[in-house]
N, C-alpha and C positions, 0 to 999 in steps of 0.2 A: 292262711289262715291261722294264728295260732291263737287259741281259748283259754290258755295256761300265760297269766303276765309275767312274773318272776323266769319261765324260759324263757318269752319274747324281748326280755330287759337284756338279759345275762343272750342272748343269742346277739343286739342293739350293742351293746360292749366290747363282742371278737371279737365284730365288723368293722366296730371305729378300729379297734388293735388295726385289722388287715390295714386301712385306707388314715389312716391318722400318716405322717409326713414322716416317724420315725424319727424323727429330733430330739423324744425325750425321757426320761429317766422313769420307769414304770415301779412302780408299788409291789410288795416281794411276794402281799399275797395273789399276784394277778399270773403269779409262775406254780401257782398251784395244781401236781400233777390230774387232778383229773378235771379241771380248768382246761387244762395242755388239751388232753385228750378231744375234748369237747372245741380245740379253737383245729384240731386235725381234723375232725368230721369235716369241721365249717370246709375248711380250707379240701379237702381231696369233693365237695363238689364244686367250688369254685374250677379244681383241676383238672375233674370227666367233661365244666363245660368245655374250659381252654380259658376260660375267664380269664386267669390273672395275664397282666401286665408283668414286662421285667421293672417297673419304677414298684408295681404294690407284691412282686414275692422280695424285693430290696428291704420293706417294707416291714413282712414277714424274720426276711434273715438279721438285720438287725434287735427284731422283740426276745428272736428264738438265742441273739447269742449272748443277750445278756440271763437268758434262761441258762443257760449253761452254766454261769459264775454260782446259780445259787446253790451251796453244797446246807445240804440236811438228808435226814432220812434216804429224802426221798430222791437222794441225788442219784444212784442207778437207774431207775423207771426214768428220771424224767428228763436223761440222758437218750437212752430208749425212745420216748416218743419225739424228740427232738430230730432223732437217726433217721422218724419218719415221717415223721414234716421234710425233710431234706428232702429224703426220696420220693415225696411228691411232687415238689419242687419243679425235679428234674425232671419227673416224669411228664412234665409236663413240655412241647416241641410247637404245639401253636400255638399261636394269642389270638382268640375270638375274641379279645375285650372288645369290640368293638362295641359289639352285638347288647356287651353287660350295658354297656357307657348309652345305647340306645337307647334301651329296654326302660333307666333307672331313670330316663328325663322325660320320658312319655308318661309313666308310671308319678311322675312328681307330678309335674306341668299339664298332667292332661290334652297332652298337643300330639293330637296328632301329626301335626308336620315333623317330627320325630322319625318320624317310622317314612320320608321320600331325603332328608338331610342326607349332602353325599358325609363321607369317611372322617370325610378332612373335618367337615364341620361337629362333627362330635367330638371326633380330638381336642378342638377348639376349646371344650368345655369338658375336657377330667377330672381337671385340678376342683374344679364347680362341683362337679357330681360329687369326687373324692372330699369333700371338704361338708356337705349336709350329708355326704352319709354316718360322717363324727357327728355330723351335728343334732341328729337323730337320738344321738345313745345322750348330747349332753339337753337334752331334753325331757327327755324320759326320765333321766340322775334328777334337776333342778325343779322339775313339777313332781315329785317322788317325796315322801317322810323324813328322806336323806340328809334333804336341802332346809332349814332352820327358814318359815318368815319375813325374820329380816334380811336374811342372808339373801333369799329369795328377788327382796325389792332392792337390796341394794348392788347385790351383784349380776342377778340377769334379767331384772328388767330392762336395763339401760342395755345392754345387750337382744333379747328377744322386743321389743319393742317399736314398733315402726322400720319390719324390717322382713320382708320380703320372703327368706330363705327360711326363714320361720313359719310360714303360711307351708310351703311344700313338703318342709317335714312331718310337720301333723297330718296335713293328706296322707301319706305314707304310713305313717302309726295308726290314724283313725281305717286306715281299708287293710291294716295286717293285724293288724288287734284292736279291734273294734271296742272292743270290752273294758278298756287301760278305761273310758272312761265310764267307769263304776268306783271307779277312783275315787274317794272326792279333794283327796289332796291335785290328782293329774286336772282334774275340770273344772271349778275351782278356779287352779292359776290358769286356764287356757283361756277361762271364758272371763276372766279378768283383764290380760294383754290382747283382751279381742279389743275390750271394749276402751279401754284407752285406745284401740291405735283409729275406735270409731271416730275418737274425739280430734285424730290426725288429719290434715288435707295429703284424699291422697290418688295419687293418677287413675284415670280411665281402666285400666291394665291392675292393678292395685285395686282394688275397691271392687271391683268385679270377682275377684280371689278372696277379697273378703269377702262380699258376699254368703257366694259362694260354702264355705267356706262354714260358716256360719250358719245356712240353712245341715248343714252336713253331724252338724257335731248335737243339736241341737235335735232331730232326725234319729245319728245315734243317740242320743240319751234316752228319746221319749223308749228306745225298745232296749234298751239294761239299769236305765236308772229308774 
């Protein structure tokens, strides 16, 4: 559980870098050497647990290949960190990523059936889980002061409204960093989306998840607000 909101958001941003599809350009500030050190430390955790599959390794390689092209006063230090990341990636010889994805599904869906699903069933969900991990960071950014109310209404509500993935990510966020509920932007935007969803027709499973999350939010809010 994270107690520092900024550290948590930074960690989620780095996870989004790892699990995105690696097909878009990154802002130059993403190649800051201090951030790259954090990135390397996070990758070490995944490598130590053999959680990286070939696709995710390719995502990471794509990111650091762009970092190599940044020429500034920190170029030498950046290259040193990049080479350390490459050595880390090469040091993982076993792919146990199926355990990581199984746990992610269990944690997000809160469904113990994932403990007994076949590896093949879990593999069929890998791209879905990668997207959910990136979705966590999208929610955190859009529910912060970095995004104006107007932008949130026009750009993000259409994405989040009546979207089951929203619930799965919020489940994880409130579990990993419950203190984030103290942030008025996060709380107000979260409850606004849930109130909009309350007005739409839902399937039984969706409605059950919706009601459970409402209870969790207000229980968490009572503790931290």
